[in-house]
Structures are given as C-alpha cells and as structure tokens.
LUMKOL-520941 format. One record per residue (C-alpha): x, y, z; residue number from 1. Coordinates in pm, whole numbers, plus 32768, in hexadecimal, padded with zeros to 4 digits. Layout:
REC   xx   yy   zz pos
REC    X    Y    Z NUM
...
END
This chain:
REC   xx   yy   zz pos
REC 8E07 7E6D 8320   1
REC 8EF0 7E1A 81FD   2
REC 8E47 7DCE 80B1   3
REC 8E85 7C86 7FFC   4
REC 8EE0 7CDC 7E94   5
REC 8E78 7BDD 7D91   6
REC 8EE3 7CA4 7C5C   7
REC 8F9C 7DE6 7C05   8
REC 9022 7EAF 7AE2   9
REC 9183 7E4F 7A74  10
REC 9265 7E97 794A  11
REC 93A7 7DDC 799E  12
REC 935C 7C9E 78DE  13
REC 92D5 7D27 7795  14
REC 9362 7E88 7798  15
REC 920B 7F2D 7798  16
REC 90F9 7F41 78A4  17
REC 902C 7E07 78CB  18
REC 8F76 7D44 79D9  19
REC 9040 7C50 7AA6  20
REC 8FA1 7B69 7BA8  21
REC 9051 7B32 7CF4  22
REC 903C 79BE 7CA8  23
REC 90AB 79D8 7B3D  24
REC 9128 788E 7AB0  25
REC 9209 7928 79A2  26
REC 9363 799A 7A0B  27
REC 93EF 79FE 78B6  28
REC 9317 7A48 7786  29
REC 937D 7959 766D  30
REC 92A4 7915 7541  31
REC 9142 798C 74F4  32
REC 90B7 7942 7655  33
REC 90EA 7A92 7701  34
REC 8FF1 7A62 781F  35
REC 8F98 7943 7901  36
REC 8E35 78E6 7965  37
REC 8E47 79A6 7AB1  38
REC 8EB6 7AE7 7A08  39
REC 8DA3 7AC6 7904  40
REC 8C9E 7A8F 7A15  41
REC 8CEF 7BD7 7AC9  42
REC 8D32 7CA7 7990  43
REC 8BD2 7D2B 7952  44
REC 8B86 7D7C 7AC0  45
REC 8CCF 7E33 7AF7  46
REC 8CA5 7F07 79BF  47
REC 8B49 7F69 7A37  48
REC 8BD6 7FCE 7B8B  49
REC 8CEE 809A 7AEE  50
REC 8BF7 814D 7A0D  51
REC 8B1C 819C 7B38  52
REC 8C42 8223 7C01  53
REC 8CAB 8301 7ADE  54
REC 8B4B 838B 7AC6  55
REC 8B44 83D3 7C3B  56
REC 8C94 8487 7C3C  57
REC 8C4F 8552 7B01  58
REC 8B86 8690 7ADF  59
REC 8A4F 85CB 7A7D  60
REC 89E1 85AE 7BE8  61
REC 89B1 8728 7BFE  62
REC 88ED 8743 7ABB  63
REC 8777 8793 7ACF  64
REC 8724 8640 7A37  65
REC 87EA 8580 7B3E  66
REC 872D 849B 7C2C  67
REC 8833 84A7 7D41  68
REC 8795 84E0 7E95  69
REC 87EA 862C 7F3A  70
REC 8857 8589 807F  71
REC 8972 84D4 7FC8  72
REC 8A00 8614 7F30  73
REC 8B09 86FB 7FC1  74
REC 8AD4 886F 7FFC  75
REC 8B8C 88DD 7EBD  76
REC 8AC5 87E3 7DEF  77
REC 8981 8864 7E86  78
REC 89D9 89CC 7E2F  79
REC 8A31 8968 7CCB  80
REC 88F1 889F 7CAD  81
REC 8817 89C3 7D26  82
REC 88C9 8AB5 7C3C  83
REC 8888 89D5 7B12  84
REC 871E 89A1 7B7C  85
REC 86ED 8B1A 7B90  86
REC 877E 8B46 7A32  87
REC 86A2 8A2E 79AF  88
REC 8571 8AD3 7A4C  89
REC 85C1 8C24 79AD  90
REC 85FB 8B7F 785E  91
REC 84B1 8AC4 7870  92
REC 83F7 8C01 78D4  93
REC 8482 8CC1 77A9  94
REC 8431 8BA2 76C0  95
REC 82CC 8B93 7741  96
REC 82A2 8D09 770F  97
REC 8325 8CF3 75AA  98
REC 8231 8BD9 755F  99
REC 810F 8CA7 75E6 100
REC 816A 8DCD 750A 101
REC 8190 8CE6 73E0 102
REC 8038 8C51 7416 103
REC 7FA0 8DAD 743C 104
REC 8042 8E25 72F7 105
REC 7FD7 8CE4 7248 106
REC 7E6C 8D1E 72AD 107
REC 7E6E 8E91 7253 108
REC 7EE7 8E62 70EE 109
REC 7E0F 8D82 7017 110
REC 7E15 8C2E 70C2 111
REC 7D36 8C89 71E8 112
REC 7BC5 8CC9 71C5 113
REC 7AE9 8D77 72C1 114
REC 7988 8CEF 72B8 115
REC 787E 8DFC 72BF 116
REC 771E 8DD2 7347 117
REC 7686 8D75 71F7 118
REC 7788 8C66 71B2 119
REC 775A 8BE7 7311 120
REC 75E2 8BC3 72D7 121
REC 7624 8B0E 718D 122
REC 770B 8A15 7238 123
REC 7606 89D2 7341 124
REC 74FD 8997 7237 125
REC 75E6 889E 7186 126
REC 7615 87E2 72CE 127
REC 749A 87D2 72FD 128
REC 7454 8768 7195 129
REC 754E 864A 7193 130
REC 7519 85E3 72FB 131
REC 743B 84BF 729A 132
REC 754C 8432 71B9 133
REC 7654 8445 72CD 134
REC 756E 83BA 73D7 135
REC 74FF 829C 72FA 136
REC 7664 8221 72CC 137
REC 7685 81C6 743F 138
REC 75B9 80CC 750D 139
REC 74B6 814E 7605 140
REC 752F 81AC 7762 141
REC 769C 81AD 76EF 142
REC 778B 82B3 7774 143
REC 77D1 8344 761A 144
REC 7663 8373 75CA 145
REC 7610 840F 7719 146
REC 7740 84F3 76FF 147
REC 76D2 8576 75A9 148
REC 756D 85AE 761F 149
REC 75E7 866E 7751 150
REC 76CD 874B 7683 151
REC 75B0 8794 7592 152
REC 74C5 87E6 76AF 153
REC 75BA 88D5 7758 154
REC 75F8 8987 760A 155
REC 7487 89D6 75E6 156
REC 7439 8A35 774D 157
REC 7439 8BAA 7796 158
REC 747F 8B9D 790B 159
REC 758F 8AAA 7979 160
REC 74FB 8A94 7AD8 161
REC 73BF 89F4 7A4D 162
REC 7482 88D3 79B5 163
REC 7422 877A 7A3A 164
REC 754A 8690 7A10 165
REC 7529 851F 79C9 166
REC 759C 843C 7AEA 167
REC 76A0 838A 7A13 168
REC 772E 84DB 79A9 169
REC 7748 8539 7B18 170
REC 77FB 83F1 7B5F 171
REC 78F4 842C 7A46 172
REC 793B 8590 7ABD 173
REC 7965 851B 7C25 174
REC 7A67 8421 7BB3 175
REC 7B23 8529 7AE6 176
REC 7B27 861A 7C0B 177
REC 7BA8 8506 7CF0 178
REC 7CD1 84CF 7C08 179
REC 7D29 8642 7BF7 180
REC 7C4F 875E 7C75 181
REC 7D1F 886E 7BCE 182
REC 7D20 87BE 7A7D 183
REC 7BA7 8794 7A90 184
REC 7B76 8905 7AE1 185
REC 7C5E 896E 79C4 186
REC 7B9D 8894 78D0 187
REC 7A4F 891F 7947 188
REC 7ABB 8A8B 792F 189
REC 7B51 8A60 77D5 190
REC 79F2 8A40 7745 191
REC 7A50 8921 765F 192
REC 7976 8836 772A 193
REC 7844 8891 77F4 194
REC 7873 87F7 794D 195
REC 77C2 8827 7A9C 196
REC 785E 8911 7B98 197
REC 791C 88A0 7CCA 198
REC 77FE 8915 7DA5 199
REC 770E 882D 7CF0 200
REC 77FA 8707 7D16 201
REC 7825 8754 7E87 202
REC 76AF 8725 7EBF 203
REC 76C2 85CA 7E28 204
REC 7802 856F 7EE2 205
REC 7795 85CF 8042 206
REC 762A 856F 801A 207
REC 761F 84E8 817E 208
REC 7699 8571 82C7 209
REC 77DD 84CE 8335 210
REC 7840 8463 8490 211
REC 78F2 8343 8538 212
REC 7856 81F0 8573 213
REC 77A1 80E7 84A8 214
REC 7695 8129 83A6 215
REC 7577 806D 8307 216
REC 75BB 8127 81C1 217
REC 7720 80A6 81BB 218
REC 76A1 7F45 81F7 219
REC 75BF 7F66 80C7 220
REC 76DD 7FE7 7FF2 221
REC 77B6 7EBF 805A 222
REC 76A3 7DCB 8001 223
REC 7667 7E72 7EB0 224
REC 77DB 7E7F 7E5C 225
REC 780D 7D10 7EB6 226
REC 76CA 7CA4 7E02 227
REC 767A 7BAF 7F17 228
REC 7535 7B41 7E77 229
REC 75F0 7A9C 7D57 230
REC 772F 7A32 7E0E 231
REC 7796 78CD 7E57 232
REC 77D0 7870 7FC1 233
REC 794A 787A 7FA9 234
REC 793C 79D6 7F0A 235
REC 78A1 7A62 8048 236
REC 79D9 7A16 8117 237
REC 7A8B 7B51 8193 238
REC 7BA9 7BB5 8278 239
REC 7B7A 7CD3 8370 240
REC 7CA4 7DC2 8367 241
REC 7CEA 7EC2 8476 242
REC 7DF3 7FCD 849D 243
REC 7E1D 8125 8534 244
REC 7E59 827D 849C 245
REC 7EC4 83BB 854B 246
REC 7DAD 84BA 8578 247
REC 7DED 861D 85EB 248
REC 7DB6 863B 8761 249
REC 7CB4 874C 876D 250
REC 7B40 878E 8789 251
REC 7A8E 87EF 8646 252
REC 793D 8899 862E 253
REC 784D 87F5 8538 254
REC 7779 890B 84A3 255
REC 7672 8817 841F 256
REC 75FC 878D 856D 257
REC 76A9 8871 8667 258
REC 7772 8758 870A 259
REC 78DD 8759 8776 260
REC 79A9 8645 86D2 261
REC 7B06 85CE 8728 262
REC 7BBF 858E 8867 263
REC 7CB1 8639 8950 264
REC 7DB3 85C1 8A4E 265
REC 7D3F 85C2 8BB9 266
REC 7E8F 855D 8C4D 267
REC 7EB8 8437 8D3B 268
REC 7D57 8452 8DC6 269
REC 7CE2 8340 8CD6 270
REC 7DE7 8250 8D5F 271
REC 7D82 829F 8EC4 272
REC 7C12 826D 8E79 273
REC 7C5E 8122 8DD0 274
REC 7D2B 80B2 8EF9 275
REC 7C10 8116 8FE3 276
REC 7B16 804B 8F17 277
REC 7BF7 7F1A 8F2A 278
REC 7C29 7F4B 909F 279
REC 7AB1 7F5E 90DA 280
REC 7A7B 7E2A 9002 281
REC 7B80 7D6B 90CD 282
REC 7C75 7D44 8FAE 283
REC 7DEB 7D4F 8FE0 284
REC 7E9D 7E88 8F61 285
REC 8002 7E80 8EE4 286
REC 8054 7FEE 8EB7 287
REC 8000 80F9 8DB7 288
REC 80A3 8045 8C8F 289
REC 7FCB 7F12 8CC4 290
REC 7E95 7FEB 8CEC 291
REC 7ED8 809B 8BA1 292
REC 7F0E 7F58 8AE0 293
REC 7DD9 7EB7 8B71 294
REC 7D0A 7FED 8B30 295
REC 7D6C 8008 89C1 296
REC 7D45 7E93 8987 297
REC 7BEA 7E92 8A20 298
REC 7B84 7FB8 8947 299
REC 7BAB 7EE3 880E 300
REC 7ABD 7DD2 887C 301
REC 7978 7E8E 8845 302
REC 79BB 7F25 86E9 303
REC 7A5A 7DE9 865D 304
REC 794F 7CF7 86CD 305
REC 7841 7DF1 866D 306
REC 78DA 7DF9 850F 307
REC 78DC 7C7C 8506 308
REC 776E 7C73 856D 309
REC 7707 7D71 8462 310
REC 77C4 7CB9 8352 311
REC 772A 7B6C 83B2 312
REC 75CF 7C07 83AE 313
REC 7614 7C98 8254 314
REC 766A 7B3E 81D1 315
REC 77E7 7B3B 81DA 316
REC 78B2 7A21 8275 317
REC 79C6 7AB1 8350 318
REC 7AEC 79BF 8355 319
REC 7BFF 7A90 83F3 320
REC 7C75 7BD0 8499 321
REC 7DC0 7C70 842F 322
REC 7E7D 7D75 84F9 323
REC 7FE0 7DF0 851C 324
REC 80C0 7DBB 864A 325
REC 804D 7EEA 8715 326
REC 802F 7EB4 888B 327
REC 7EB6 7EEB 8888 328
REC 7E8A 7DE5 8777 329
REC 7F60 7CEA 8830 330
REC 7E93 7D2D 8966 331
REC 7D54 7CEE 889F 332
REC 7DD7 7B9B 882E 333
REC 7E4E 7B47 898D 334
REC 7CF5 7B8B 8A20 335
REC 7C74 7A60 8958 336
REC 7D7C 7972 89DE 337
REC 7D19 7849 8AB3 338
REC 7DF8 77DD 8BD3 339
REC 7F29 78A2 8B55 340
REC 7F2A 77DA 8A11 341
REC 7F55 787A 88BB 342
REC 7DFF 786A 8819 343
REC 7E0F 78AF 86A6 344
REC 7C98 789C 866F 345
REC 7B4C 78C4 871F 346
REC 79F7 7834 86D5 347
REC 791D 7924 8611 348
REC 7800 797F 86FF 349
REC 7716 79BD 85D8 350
REC 776E 7878 8522 351
REC 77F3 776C 8612 352
REC 7853 7689 84EF 353
REC 795E 7784 8485 354
REC 7A8D 7814 8536 355
REC 7B29 796E 8527 356
REC 7CA5 7965 8505 357
REC 7D90 7A71 858C 358
REC 7EA9 7AF5 84AD 359
REC 7FCB 7BE2 84DA 360
REC 8008 7CA3 8399 361
REC 8121 7BEF 82D6 362
REC 81BB 7D31 8241 363
REC 81D4 7DC0 83A1 364
REC 8274 7C7D 8416 365
REC 8381 7C87 8309 366
REC 83CD 7DF0 836D 367
REC 83EC 7D98 84DE 368
REC 84CE 7C72 8488 369
REC 85B5 7D5C 83C6 370
REC 85AA 7E5E 84DE 371
REC 8605 7D56 85E1 372
REC 8730 7CF9 8509 373
REC 8783 7E6A 84E4 374
REC 8798 7E97 865E 375
REC 889F 7D85 8676 376
REC 8A13 7DCB 8650 377
REC 8A3E 7CE8 851F 378
REC 8959 7DB6 843A 379
REC 8A51 7E92 837E 380
REC 8B6F 7D9C 83A9 381
REC 8AA8 7C8B 82FE 382
REC 8A0E 7D53 81E2 383
REC 8B50 7E07 818A 384
REC 8BCE 7CB9 810F 385
REC 8AEC 7CF0 7FE3 386
REC 8BB9 7E1D 7F6C 387
REC 8D15 7D87 7F2F 388
REC 8D8C 7E7C 7E27 389
REC 8C6F 7E1C 7D3C 390
REC 8AFA 7E10 7D7C 391
REC 8A8B 7CA5 7D87 392
REC 891E 7CF4 7DDA 393
REC 88B2 7E15 7CF8 394
REC 8773 7E64 7DB9 395
REC 8828 7EAC 7EFF 396
REC 8884 801A 7F24 397
REC 88F8 8107 8030 398
REC 8798 8135 80BB 399
REC 8772 7FBE 80F8 400
REC 888F 7FB7 81F4 401
REC 8898 8117 8286 402
REC 8730 8132 82F9 403
REC 867C 8269 8370 404
REC 852E 826F 842D 405
REC 8469 8291 82E8 406
REC 851E 8179 8231 407
REC 84E3 8090 8359 408
REC 8370 809D 8302 409
REC 839F 8036 8195 410
REC 8342 7ECE 8152 411
REC 83F6 7EBE 8003 412
REC 8548 7F07 80A3 413
REC 8513 7DF7 81A8 414
REC 849F 7CF9 80A4 415
REC 85CB 7D40 7FC2 416
REC 86C0 7D12 80E1 417
REC 861D 7BCE 8155 418
REC 8618 7B38 7FF8 419
REC 86A4 7A08 7F47 420
REC 879A 7AD5 7E79 421
REC 8836 7B69 7FB5 422
REC 8855 7A0F 804E 423
REC 8907 7986 7F1B 424
REC 89F0 7AB4 7F05 425
REC 8A46 7A94 8075 426
REC 8A87 7921 804D 427
REC 8B6E 796B 7F27 428
REC 8C3B 7A74 7FDD 429
REC 8C2C 79F8 8144 430
REC 8C45 7882 8122 431
REC 8C02 779D 824D 432
REC 8C2E 78BB 8347 433
REC 8ADC 7952 82EF 434
REC 8A21 780B 82B5 435
REC 892A 784A 83D1 436
REC 88E6 79AC 8358 437
REC 88A8 7924 81FA 438
REC 87B4 7825 8289 439
REC 8701 7936 834F 440
REC 86D7 7A15 821A 441
REC 8662 78EE 8146 442
REC 8561 7889 824A 443
REC 84D5 79EA 8264 444
REC 84C9 7A0F 80EB 445
REC 83FE 78CF 80C5 446
REC 831C 7932 81E7 447
REC 82CA 7A81 8146 448
REC 8294 79DE 7FF2 449
REC 819D 78E8 808B 450
REC 80CA 7A00 811D 451
REC 80EC 7AFB 8000 452
REC 8065 7A46 7ECD 453
REC 7FB6 7B60 7E11 454
REC 7F85 7AD6 7CAE 455
REC 7F81 7996 7BE4 456
REC 80B9 79C9 7B12 457
REC 81D8 7A51 7BEA 458
REC 822B 78F5 7C6C 459
REC 8276 7884 7B09 460
REC 8313 79C2 7A7F 461
REC 83FA 79EC 7BAC 462
REC 8436 7874 7BCA 463
REC 83D6 7875 7D38 464
REC 82F0 7750 7D93 465
REC 829D 77EF 7EE3 466
REC 81E7 790D 7E2E 467
REC 80FC 7831 7D69 468
REC 7F88 783D 7DC2 469
REC 7F02 773B 7EB2 470
REC 7E42 7627 7E01 471
REC 7DED 752E 7F16 472
REC 7DF6 74F6 808E 473
REC 7F1E 7409 805D 474
REC 8004 7516 7FD5 475
REC 8174 74D4 8020 476
REC 819E 7632 80B3 477
REC 80AC 75E9 81CF 478
REC 817D 74BA 822C 479
REC 82BB 758D 8212 480
REC 822C 769A 82F7 481
REC 81C0 759A 83FB 482
REC 82DE 749F 83EB 483
REC 840B 7579 8395 484
REC 83D0 76EC 83D0 485
REC 832E 76E2 852A 486
REC 8422 75D7 85AD 487
REC 8540 76AF 852B 488
REC 84C9 77D2 8605 489
REC 8497 76EE 8730 490
REC 85EE 7651 8709 491
REC 8691 77A6 86E4 492
REC 85E6 782B 881C 493
REC 8637 76F2 88E5 494
REC 87A7 76F7 8881 495
REC 87CA 7862 88F2 496
REC 871E 7824 8A3F 497
REC 87FF 76F9 8A87 498
REC 8942 77B7 8A42 499
REC 8A17 7809 8B71 500
REC 8A80 796A 8B11 501
REC 8A82 7AB5 8BC3 502
REC 89B4 7BD7 8B47 503
REC 885E 7C04 8AB4 504
REC 87F1 7ACD 89F7 505
REC 86DC 7B96 8956 506
REC 87DC 7C29 8864 507
REC 880F 7ACC 87D8 508
REC 869F 7AA3 877B 509
REC 8583 7B56 86D6 510
REC 84A8 7C1E 87C1 511
REC 839A 7B65 8883 512
REC 828A 7C31 87D3 513
REC 8311 7BD1 867B 514
REC 832C 7A5F 86D3 515
REC 81CA 7A65 875F 516
REC 8143 7B0A 8623 517
REC 81F5 7A12 853E 518
REC 8179 78E0 85FD 519
REC 8019 796E 8610 520
REC 800B 79BC 849C 521
REC 80A1 7873 8426 522
REC 7FBC 779C 84FD 523
REC 7E86 7864 849A 524
REC 7EE7 7860 832B 525
REC 7F04 76E5 8324 526
REC 7DAD 76C6 83C3 527
REC 7D11 77C6 82D8 528
REC 7D94 7724 8198 529
REC 7D29 75CC 8212 530
REC 7BC7 764C 8254 531
REC 7BA9 7711 8110 532
REC 7BE3 75E2 8034 533
REC 7AC7 752C 80E2 534
REC 79D1 7627 804B 535
REC 7927 75B6 7F09 536
REC 79A6 7663 7DCE 537
REC 7AF8 76DB 7E54 538
REC 7C15 7690 7D61 539
REC 7D23 778B 7DC8 540
REC 7D7C 7884 7ED8 541
REC 7E5D 79BA 7EE4 542
REC 7F01 79E7 8037 543
REC 7F39 7B5D 7FFE 544
REC 7DC9 7B96 804F 545
REC 7E0B 7B77 81C7 546
REC 7EF6 7CA6 81C1 547
REC 7EA8 7E0D 8221 548
REC 7EF7 7E97 80C7 549
REC 7D90 7F0C 807A 550
REC 7D84 7FCE 81C0 551
REC 7EDC 8066 8187 552
REC 7E6A 80D1 802C 553
REC 7D33 816F 80C5 554
REC 7E09 8238 81B9 555
REC 7EE4 82A2 8095 556
REC 7DB0 8325 7FDF 557
REC 7D53 83E4 811B 558
REC 7EA8 848D 8122 559
REC 7E95 84D3 7FAC 560
REC 7D4B 8589 7FD1 561
REC 7DDB 8656 80EE 562
REC 7EFD 86D3 801B 563
REC 7FFF 8776 80FB 564
REC 7F1C 873E 8227 565
REC 7F6C 85D1 8279 566
REC 7EE3 85F4 83DC 567
REC 7D68 8615 83AE 568
REC 7C66 865C 84B7 569
REC 7B43 8572 84FC 570
REC 7A59 863C 841B 571
REC 7B53 8647 82FC 572
REC 7B8D 84D1 8317 573
REC 7A17 848B 830B 574
REC 79E4 856F 81DD 575
REC 7B06 84D0 8123 576
REC 7A7B 8378 8171 577
REC 792A 83DB 80E4 578
REC 79C7 8462 7FA5 579
REC 7AA1 832D 7F77 580
REC 7975 824C 7FA9 581
REC 78B1 8304 7E9B 582
REC 79D4 82F7 7DA5 583
REC 7A0C 8183 7DE9 584
REC 78A0 813E 7D97 585
REC 78C4 81F5 7C4A 586
REC 79EB 8144 7BAB 587
REC 793A 8005 7B43 588
REC 7826 80C7 7A94 589
REC 7916 81C1 79F4 590
REC 79F7 80B8 795D 591
REC 78D2 7FD4 790B 592
REC 7838 80E5 782A 593
REC 76DE 8046 7850 594
REC 75FB 80F1 7947 595
REC 7548 8018 7A44 596
REC 740C 8095 7AE4 597
REC 746B 8009 7C3A 598
REC 75A9 80D8 7C39 599
REC 74E8 821E 7C1B 600
REC 744D 8205 7D74 601
REC 757A 82AD 7E13 602
REC 755C 83E6 7D3B 603
REC 73EC 83F1 7CE4 604
REC 7393 84A3 7E27 605
REC 743A 857C 7F29 606
REC 7408 8535 8096 607
REC 745E 8618 81B7 608
REC 73FA 851E 82C4 609
REC 74ED 84A5 83CC 610
REC 75A0 836C 8356 611
REC 76E2 8305 8405 612
REC 77F9 826D 833B 613
REC 78D3 8144 8384 614
REC 7A34 819F 83DD 615
REC 7AC0 80AD 84DA 616
REC 7B04 7F85 83F5 617
REC 7B2A 7F35 8286 618
REC 7AC6 7DF0 81E4 619
REC 7BCE 7D46 810C 620
REC 7B52 7CA6 7FCD 621
REC 7B79 7B30 7FB7 622
REC 7C7D 7A8E 7ED9 623
REC 7BC5 7947 7EA1 624
REC 7B64 78BB 7D4F 625
END
C-alpha cells in the first residue's frame, strides 16, 4: 500500500533543509513569514522521526546500552553487538577485580581495624549498658524496639540454635526473603545483622500440610483479613473470579501423607465413559466434541457453587462471577440459561433477595476484539495509514501491528490499538472512507473505559469522562451502554446478515463468542451498578473490581516463585500458594509497625495437622466506598 505523505524535508525554497508540508500554502518565501501553519504543525513530529531514524541507522543500535530488540537486528549487527558486550563484560570484570584489591589494600594499611575478642566483649557490654536508653526512645511493641531487643538477645546468646525469635521479627524476615531469597541469605551471612536461618523460616512458612480443596483455616484468614465484624454491609460485597493455570501433567508423591497428587492422561476412555453415562441416562449425545464441552462445563458447577456457599456462610455477599471466554466457562454460563435465553444473572440460593451476575473478563474481551480484527484482511491495510512518512500516533510501534502469539495475549497492546488517539489519527488520514472503522474503534474504547475504572483521578487527568468513578445508578454511561452500544452491535450484526454477498459473512463480524461475552458483561454490569447504589452508604464504585487482574497477579507470583520452572506440579503449586498466603498476611503488620496480638496467632504455634488449602477460586476485593 502506498503511504500518504503529509510532510517531507525540502531545501528548494529556502536553500537549506527545512520541513515542507504537502499542503503548504506558501509558494514563494517573501518577507519574515517563512512557514505556513501546516508546516509549523508537522515540524516537531517530523524532526523527532528523523532523529529516531538516524539513531536506528547509526552504530548506536549495536552498543551495549542500546534497547533495540534482537529480533529486529541483522546478522552483522548481532555479531557486532555480541562483540561489544563481551568487551564490556571483560572491562567490568577487570574493574571489579581492581576495586577488590583496592579495598583489601585500604583495609590492610591503617584505615581498617580488626576487632579482637576483648574489643568485641567491650562493644557488647556497651550495647547492654545503653540498651535501656535505646529501647525507651521507641513505643512499646514497635518494630524498631523489637528489632533492637532481638539483636541484643542474639549477641548475648552462646548457642544460636537456642534463640527464640519474636513473631514480628519472623514476619519481617519472611517478607524480606519473599522479596529476594539470595539477598536475604547474603545479609544473614555477612554477620552485620543477626537473622534467623532459612530452615527456621521454612517451618513458619509451611506450618500446615498443603493439598488441593477448600479449607476452614483459609476461611478464617479471609474473615480476619476482611475484618467482617467491623465492616458495613456494602463492604462485604465481593466478586468471585475464576481462571485456569497450566499444571504439569504428572503424578507427584507427597512424602508427608504418602498420597499421590496430580493427574495423568487416560486417552479417549473418559469421553467414551461420559457418552455411556449419557446413553444410560437417556440423554442425546452429539459426538466427542460435545461430550468434552459438557464434561468440562459440568466440572465447574460443584467447586464454584461450593465456593459461593462457603463465602456466604463466612459473611460475604457474593454479587458476581467473572471468567474469561474459555469454552468450559461459556458452557458453565450456558447451563444456567432458561429456554435458550441469555441469562445474565441467577438468584442467589443462599440469599434470595440478591442476584449473582455473570461477567466475561473485560480485558480478555478487548483482546478478542483486537484478535478478531487481526484475522480480517483489513488489519494491516487499515493501520498502515497511521504511518504516512511521520508517526501520528507515538504509542503505536511495530509490535502493535505485526503480532506474534505472545503479543496477542497482551492487553496493553490491544487497548492502545483500540483507543481514541488511533481513531482520531485514522479519521485525519483516512477521511470518510474509514468512518465506520473510526466509529468501531471509538465504541470499543468507550466500552473498555466504562468497565476499567481503576482510580478516582484518571478521568480528570486524562480528560476522559468515561473513566470517572460511578457516583449513582443514573450514570450517563449506563444509558450509553444500553441505548447506544448494544444497539450498535445488533445493528451491525443485522446489516451483515441481510447482505446478499457470497462468502463467509462471519469475516464481516466479531466472533459469536466475543459478541456473547460483550452482551453478557454489559447487561450484567448495568444490573450490578443499579443494585449496588441501592445499598446504604455507597457513594462510588470502581468498575475495575470485576476484572480478573487479582487472579492474574496471583498466577504471576506463582511463576515468579518458580523461577525458570514456570510449569509447576500440583505439590509445588500448593506450597507456593501457602507461602504467598503467609506473606500476604504479613504486609499490613510490617508496614503498620505496631504489633497486634490477633496477628500473632498465625506464627505463635506450629501445626502439623492436615489442613487443606483453597486453590480453585480467588476472591476479588470490593471497590465500593
């Protein structure tokens, strides 16, 4: 496709290089006005593009400090880059060795002092003598005071194994080890600070046996973290979030109880057994694919409704269930349909006065919308209009248009493509020809803004009214979603179905799964916001709280703890979950500095009894004020 140039470098008019717009209004330069308004408008952007091109074509891209991705570099550039990196590594190694020798010489001369045993005893006696003065300068049960007392105690103890650490000190060390295990071990071995060993911390981290399933202990931790006894009624509202993570297909031996954990593939025998059960029950079978979908969808019913029942018994108010667009999740939603009608909610069996709304995760929806557009022929042809010799949208880069399997999963790339700035740039360069595409991008940008309000200031700072927090049930965005956005999708779908054209009409629309998820989420969201503002005390609501972001963050922490092993077994996943749960319970007390007696129950005793942990679902915190 030919590019549409809006400005270029030229030196015919003035005799030296300058920027000249293709629509320049000055034919001959006479007088002090040497540039028209159009040339002035494109001057800054074109200079930035020229500077960027010079940097890319120069030797800076092969320098060790360059941030150019390796996949965009040629073979000679890669060889030059590796050669320079090797030289930089050798230079850094020699510099480090010289610094080590310099420090050693500095200590051996007269600036370093080796403390003998007598001086060491004198220093310890000084610490003991002035301990009361130091301790008295801090309030009781503060982290500073407890830290000083623990350091004093470890300095006087003869056998380190007989040291009894304070629970708050254990909590602080657990948090440090969670941030970086190697840094914690280096600090402990240096001898500057007296810290408990990793083996001691392990006893406090895995103080219960871990396995799959629900747990009474986890229910108690949820209740304590939420402080249900002092919460208002609207603060007990939660959204149930579910997602899947890949677990290594293997059986793992648990040495604590002697059980085999995990799963293994048994081939097609499961499908045949499921078909046989349906045949005996008199149900109609529709082939192996239907059996698989039904089987996986039915598997979700028991854990999800068991989680809802446990949360309701704990005192939470479950208002919704959020899932992505996986086939098993769609099957779970479809099971609750009545007479082939899209049901966006179901009556809560534990509280008939409330309903439970079904949501499809908005970030996943915006990704599937972009991917549906990607699979159409107009993807590159349309977006290449935004690169007419100068970059009109600075955020769009090569990776936004030329997608790979990994970049297709990134929400930020999809949100930046389906944004208001892209719509305006396309309208500027394309004119009336791309008016429907501009309308489509604008609609999707507003839809994502409505369901992704994550703070109270971005709507004002970014000057986007659709990102402001919800303040009432009569918010204009609810009317826009119901009266403009949903009819736009219906009208689009109806116009495609009525067209008398040959070929697959599905290429002219979004996928059926994406349209179903959008309609389900929009209808449920309108009902949820309307119900929330009927609760006493509610003044605002953040729509981002219905997303799967907390669960995605949890899975990211799981992968981080695994290091290079991002495919954990069942046992490793359970152990990581236990460690993350302990660390999450520590942060409030660590940063609060004041020790609470109720928070010591977790670390005041060690238990080796069997206590399952909750793993199937994660509860999203409410965003209601």
